[in-house]
Every structure is written in structure tokens, then in C-alpha cells.
C-alpha positions in Angstrom: 3.4 10.5 -60.6 4.5 8.4 -57.0 6.5 9.8 -54.6 10.0 8.6 -54.1 10.9 6.8 -51.0 13.4 8.5 -48.6 16.1 6.3 -47.7 18.0 3.4 -49.3 17.1 -0.2 -49.8 18.4 -2.0 -46.9 17.3 -5.8 -46.5 17.7 -8.2 -43.6 17.3 -8.5 -39.7 19.1 -6.8 -37.1 18.5 -7.8 -33.5 18.8 -5.2 -30.9 19.5 -5.3 -27.0 16.9 -2.7 -26.1 17.6 -0.4 -23.3 15.2 0.6 -20.4 13.2 3.8 -20.7 12.7 4.2 -24.2 9.8 2.7 -26.3 10.4 0.0 -29.0 9.4 2.4 -32.1 11.7 4.9 -30.4 14.6 2.3 -31.0 13.2 1.4 -34.6 13.5 4.9 -35.7 16.9 5.8 -34.2 18.0 2.4 -36.1 16.1 3.2 -39.1 18.1 6.5 -39.4 21.7 5.0 -38.6 20.9 2.5 -41.6 19.2 5.2 -43.9 16.7 2.8 -44.4 13.5 3.3 -46.4 11.5 0.9 -44.6 11.9 -0.9 -41.2 9.7 -2.6 -38.7 9.6 -4.5 -35.1 8.2 -7.5 -34.6 6.4 -6.9 -31.3 6.9 -4.4 -29.1 8.6 -4.3 -25.6 7.7 -2.0 -22.9 9.6 1.0 -22.1 10.8 -0.7 -18.5 11.5 -3.8 -20.6 15.0 -4.5 -22.1 16.4 -7.1 -24.3 15.8 -9.0 -27.9 14.1 -6.8 -30.3 14.7 -8.0 -34.0 14.1 -5.0 -36.3 13.2 -6.2 -40.0 14.4 -3.8 -43.0 12.9 -4.0 -46.4 12.4 -7.6 -48.0 12.3 -9.0 -44.4 9.4 -7.1 -43.3 7.3 -9.5 -45.2 8.0 -12.2 -42.5 7.4 -9.9 -39.6 4.1 -11.6 -38.8 5.8 -15.1 -38.5 8.3 -13.4 -36.0 5.4 -11.8 -34.0 3.8 -15.3 -33.8 6.9 -17.0 -32.4 7.7 -18.2 -29.0 9.6 -15.5 -26.5 11.7 -16.1 -23.1 12.0 -13.4 -20.4 13.8 -12.9 -16.8 11.4 -10.9 -14.7 11.9 -9.5 -11.2 8.6 -9.4 -9.1 7.9 -7.2 -6.3 5.9 -8.9 -4.0 3.3 -7.4 -1.5 2.6 -4.3 -3.9 0.0 -4.0 -6.8 0.0 -1.3 -9.4 -2.1 0.2 -11.8 -0.2 -1.2 -14.5 1.3 -4.1 -13.2 5.0 -3.0 -13.3 6.6 -0.4 -11.1 5.8 2.6 -13.5 2.4 2.7 -12.3 0.8 3.9 -9.3 0.4 1.7 -6.4 -3.1 0.8 -5.7 -2.7 -1.8 -2.9 -0.3 -2.9 -0.3 -0.4 -6.1 1.5 2.1 -8.4 3.8 4.0 -10.6 2.2 3.8 -14.2 3.4 6.4 -15.2 5.9 8.9 -18.0 5.2 8.8 -18.2 1.5 10.8 -20.7 0.2 11.3 -22.6 -3.0 9.5 -25.6 -1.6 6.7 -23.2 -0.8 6.6 -21.5 -4.0 7.0 -24.4 -6.5 3.3 -25.7 -6.1 2.1 -22.3 -6.7 4.2 -21.8 -9.9 3.5 -25.3 -11.0 -0.1 -23.8 -11.4 0.8 -21.5 -14.2 2.9 -23.9 -16.3 1.5 -25.6 -19.1 -1.7 -24.5 -20.9 -3.5 -21.6 -19.0 -6.1 -19.0 -19.7 -4.6 -15.2 -19.2 -6.6 -12.1 -19.1 -4.6 -9.6 -21.0 -3.6 -6.1 -18.8 -5.6 -3.0 -19.4 -2.3 -1.4 -19.8 -1.3 -3.8 -22.8 -1.0 -2.7 -26.5 -4.1 -5.3 -27.5 -6.9 -3.3 -29.5 -10.5 -3.0 -28.6 -12.5 -1.3 -31.4 -9.2 -0.1 -33.1 -7.7 1.3 -29.8 -5.2 -0.1 -27.4 -6.2 -1.1 -24.2 -4.0 1.4 -22.4 -5.7 4.4 -24.1 -9.0 3.5 -22.3 -7.0 2.7 -19.1 -5.5 6.2 -19.2 -9.1 7.6 -19.6 -10.1 5.7 -16.6 -12.1 3.3 -18.7 -12.1 -0.6 -17.9 -12.8 -2.6 -20.8 -14.2 -6.2 -20.3 -11.2 -8.6 -21.6 -12.1 -12.2 -22.2 -9.1 -14.8 -21.0 -6.8 -16.0 -23.9 -5.4 -19.4 -23.9 -1.3 -19.4 -23.8 1.2 -21.8 -22.9 4.1 -21.5 -20.1 6.6 -23.7 -21.4 9.2 -23.1 -18.7 8.4 -21.0 -15.3 11.9 -21.2 -13.4 12.5 -19.8 -10.1 16.0 -18.1 -9.9 16.1 -16.4 -6.9 14.2 -15.6 -3.7 14.7 -12.4 -1.6 12.7 -10.9 1.2 10.2 -9.5 -1.0 11.4 -10.5 -4.4 11.3 -13.2 -6.6 13.5 -13.5 -10.0 11.7 -15.9 -12.5 12.6 -17.1 -16.1 9.6 -17.8 -18.2 9.6 -19.3 -21.8 6.3 -19.1 -23.5 3.9 -18.8 -26.7 3.1 -15.4 -28.0 0.7 -13.2 -26.3 1.7 -14.1 -22.9 2.0 -10.8 -20.5 4.5 -11.4 -18.0 2.9 -8.5 -16.0 -0.4 -10.2 -15.7 1.5 -13.4 -15.1 3.4 -11.7 -12.2 0.3 -10.2 -10.9 -1.4 -13.8 -11.1 1.4 -15.4 -9.1 0.8 -12.7 -6.6 -2.8 -13.2 -6.2 -2.2 -16.7 -5.8 0.4 -15.9 -3.0 -2.2 -13.8 -1.3 -0.1 -10.5 -1.5 -0.2 -9.2 -4.9 2.8 -8.2 -7.1 4.3 -6.3 -9.6 7.2 -6.4 -12.3 10.2 -4.2 -11.4 12.5 -5.6 -14.1 11.9 -7.3 -17.4 14.6 -8.7 -19.9 13.5 -10.8 -23.1 16.2 -13.1 -23.7 14.8 -15.0 -26.9 12.4 -13.9 -29.6 11.9 -15.3 -33.2 15.1 -17.7 -32.4 17.3 -15.2 -31.7 19.0 -14.8 -28.2 21.1 -11.8 -26.2 23.9 -13.3 -28.0 22.7 -12.1 -31.4 21.8 -8.7 -30.1 23.6 -5.3 -30.6 23.5 -2.1 -28.7 22.6 0.9 -30.0 25.5 2.7 -28.7 27.8 0.3 -30.6 25.8 0.9 -33.9 26.5 4.7 -33.3 30.1 4.5 -32.6 30.5 2.5 -35.8 28.6 5.3 -37.8 31.2 7.6 -36.1 34.0 5.6 -37.0 32.7 5.6 -40.8 32.1 1.9 -40.5 29.2 0.4 -42.6 26.2 -1.3 -40.3 25.3 -3.8 -43.4 27.5 -6.5 -42.2 25.6 -6.7 -38.9 22.3 -7.8 -41.0 21.1 -11.4 -41.0 19.1 -12.8 -44.2 15.4 -12.9 -43.6 15.2 -16.5 -43.4 17.3 -16.6 -40.3 14.2 -16.2 -38.4 12.1 -19.0 -40.1 14.1 -22.2 -39.0 10.8 -23.3 -37.6 9.7 -24.5 -41.3 10.9 -26.9 -43.3 13.0 -26.1 -46.5 12.6 -27.2 -50.0 14.7 -26.5 -53.1 13.5 -25.5 -56.7 15.0 -25.4 -59.9 13.9 -25.4 -63.8 10.2 -24.4 -64.6 9.0 -25.2 -60.8 11.1 -22.2 -59.7 10.2 -20.2 -62.4 6.4 -20.7 -61.7 6.8 -19.9 -57.9 8.7 -16.6 -58.8 5.8 -15.9 -61.0 3.6 -16.3 -58.3 2.0 -19.6 -59.6 1.7 -22.6 -57.4 3.4 -25.7 -58.2 3.2 -29.4 -57.4 6.2 -31.4 -56.2 5.8 -35.3 -55.9 7.1 -37.6 -52.9 6.6 -34.7 -50.3 4.7 -34.5 -47.1 4.8 -31.0 -46.4 1.8 -29.2 -44.6 2.0 -25.6 -43.6 4.6 -23.1 -44.3 7.7 -24.4 -46.4 11.1 -22.1 -46.8 11.7 -22.0 -50.6 15.5 -21.8 -51.9 16.7 -22.0 -55.6 18.6 -24.8 -56.6 20.5 -24.0 -59.6 24.6 -23.6 -60.1 24.5 -19.8 -60.2 21.8 -19.2 -57.9 21.3 -20.8 -54.3 19.5 -18.1 -52.7 16.3 -17.8 -50.2 13.2 -17.2 -52.4 10.3 -17.1 -49.9 7.8 -18.8 -47.9 5.1 -21.2 -49.3 2.1 -22.6 -47.9 2.1 -26.4 -48.7 -1.3 -28.5 -49.0 -0.6 -32.1 -49.3 -2.8 -34.0 -51.8 -2.1 -37.7 -52.2 1.5 -38.5 -52.9 2.2 -34.9 -53.8 2.3 -31.6 -52.3 1.1 -28.3 -53.6 3.2 -25.4 -52.8 1.4 -22.1 -53.1 3.8 -19.2 -53.0 2.8 -16.7 -50.1 5.8 -14.2 -49.2 8.5 -13.9 -52.0 11.6 -12.0 -51.8 12.6 -9.6 -54.6 16.3 -10.5 -54.4 18.3 -13.1 -52.4 19.6 -13.1 -48.9 22.3 -14.4 -47.0 21.8 -17.8 -45.5 
């Protein structure tokens, strides 16, 4: 006899403005309890130091968490120059101090920053959650074990200098998944010859969501205390999938997809993932994701992630 899940069925995405000093999983568990949800997950952890956009997936939306994890991100970071730490941020012990070059100006810094724009190779921090032999690197680091980490390709779409102070820089970064801002700041510090670490980090965009979409946990708690429902804050799973084209299905094609069977559609040139919607008078809901394979003048749609019930668009 299977065990009954605790909690209620909650489906959708909630964007949280994560506060500093707590883990992403801690926020997830707190919000999951507020909703009384049976199933929830986040879409890529932020360090305890970091704040900002943290999309949480509930129920059917968890089927698309990997796509959200793979999405581009954006951050604003403060870099402290002249000080290197174990972790690359202010939570780690200081390991080296060097003088900051005199006369740092935007004109001096721009050529340095330009070397980190575009496609670059980045070595992940030993204090990252990247896994080696099934264990996150930070566990090895805490045991004093250094693991060889090959450089990985990432793309820095934008790297903008926002402000310069005596020994600090504020930068805005737009980048691909897997970019470590701590490593980027450390590398900028090394290029300047003085070292650097992150003292503040705020994620401003993830999975297409921005800070304008984010809710404070304290506001959710206040709503619960007033007896208000939180469900109206959820957005549908497809809200995070706008990077994929959409296609509407009806009749036998829709039935086949819902039964997990591939279908062929003429006159379309899709390639890769496609959002599917029912196209019937009584049902125009999001169906799920299919993978498209072009074949001559038609496309084969193979269902990959289907939702059990319709979501809001």
C-alpha cells in the first residue's frame, strides 16, 4: 500500500525575493509550509550571502525546473578589491591582502572588464555546489581537499561597471547558466593584480523573471496571518518557458499527445522544444513540452513533459 503524500496539490511558480543569511533550501521549505504544498523545488540555489530572484516550482511546475535551471541569469555584485578569501566572498577567511592599484577609473577598468565579456573559460570555485564523485565541491573544500576542476565555457552577455569607490566596484552581469559570479570577481581581481572577493550579490533575473515579479517571504507570512489565500500569487508553469515557440493542437493530434504518443504536423519548421496548447473551444490550456524533429515538410512532435491539468497563461 503506497504512502499518502502530506500536503495539498499546489501547481505553479512563485518567485521569491530571497533575503541574505539563509539557504535557498531553507526558503523553499519555509514557503512550502506556508502553502501546505505536497511537492515543491527551487531552480538553482543562491548562496546564503546572495539575495534576489529565486523561482520556486510547485507540483506540475517541477517538471520544468531543469529548463529553468538552464536559463540565463543576471546579477548585481559588489567586489571588494585588495582582499582574497577562501570562498571568494565575505563569508570566507582572508587568505591574502594586496594594495589596490592607485587611480582606478572607468577608463582604466574598461579594458580589464572587456577581457571577461563574451565567451570565456571559467574554473568553478571549490566552494561551489558543483559535484565531484557525487559530492559537492564545498564538502571537499571544508575538509581541506583541493579537487582539480577543468575550466568550463560560459558566456558573459553584459558586464557593466556601475560604480567605483576607493576599494570597491559595483558591476552588473548578464550571463549563461553555470557562471559563478564569485569566480568572475576573483578573476577580475587577479587581472588587476590585487585580488578581490564578493561582499554583496543580488540576482536580478532568472528564468525570465525579474525582481518586479518577486515576493518577500514576510509578505507571504502576513497574508497567511490575515487568512488570505496565497494561491493567487502563483503563475502558470509555461510562464517560464517563453523562450520556446508555441503550437496549438486539437482533435486526434491532441488526444495522441495527451496519451504520450508522437504526432506529425505539416507545414511547420520547429526544431527543439515546443510549448503545446489545446486548441478547442472548451479547452485552450497549456498541455506541456514536446521536442520537435523536422522531417522534410513536416515536423514530428514527441511529448517530453506533460502537465496533468491546465494552468493559467
